[in-house]
C-alpha positions in Angstrom: 83.4 100.4 110.2 80.3 102.1 108.5 77.3 100.5 106.1 77.1 101.9 103.0 74.1 100.5 100.7 75.0 100.4 96.7 72.9 99.2 93.9 73.9 95.7 91.6 72.4 94.9 88.2 72.0 91.4 88.2 71.3 89.7 85.0 70.9 85.7 83.5 74.1 85.4 81.3 73.8 83.8 77.7 76.2 81.2 78.6 74.4 80.5 81.9 75.1 82.1 85.4 74.5 85.2 86.2 76.6 88.4 85.9 76.5 91.6 88.3 77.7 94.9 88.3 77.6 97.7 90.6 76.4 100.8 89.3 78.5 103.5 91.8 81.3 101.0 92.3 84.0 99.5 89.0 82.8 96.6 90.5 81.5 93.3 88.5 81.5 89.3 88.9 79.6 86.2 88.0 78.0 83.3 89.8 76.3 79.9 88.7 73.3 81.5 90.7 71.6 84.3 91.7 73.1 83.8 95.5 76.5 82.9 94.0 76.7 85.6 92.3 75.1 88.4 94.9 77.3 87.1 97.7 80.4 87.0 95.0 79.6 90.9 94.0 79.1 91.9 98.4 83.2 90.0 98.4 84.0 92.1 95.5 82.6 95.2 97.0 84.5 94.7 100.2 87.6 93.9 98.3 87.3 97.2 96.4 86.6 99.4 99.3 89.4 97.6 101.8 92.0 98.6 98.8 90.8 102.0 98.1 91.0 103.0 102.4 94.8 101.7 101.9 95.8 103.7 99.1 93.5 106.9 100.5 94.9 106.8 103.8 96.2 109.7 105.6 96.0 111.4 102.0 92.1 112.9 102.3 92.6 116.6 103.7 89.9 118.9 103.8 86.3 119.3 105.2 84.1 115.9 104.3 80.7 116.3 103.3 78.0 114.0 102.6 75.5 115.6 99.7 72.4 114.1 98.7 70.9 114.6 95.5 67.5 113.4 93.7 68.3 111.2 90.8 66.0 109.9 88.1 63.9 106.8 89.0 65.3 104.7 85.5 68.6 104.9 87.2 67.1 103.0 90.7 64.8 100.8 88.9 
């Protein structure tokens, strides 16, 4: 296991509660409270990554290389 960090956007929903979306992955969820929404997005991201790992197992060939880029601060604010 490795630890990864993801950026999420938490918004108050018009009908109440909160909607939370991950910027790096196609994952979104909601919750009645801020804490519940953040707990739900963590579980959703973990579930997404587990499924992705199973689908890619043994299919990735070649060298894995991590790259670091500079992004506009507006994307991370």
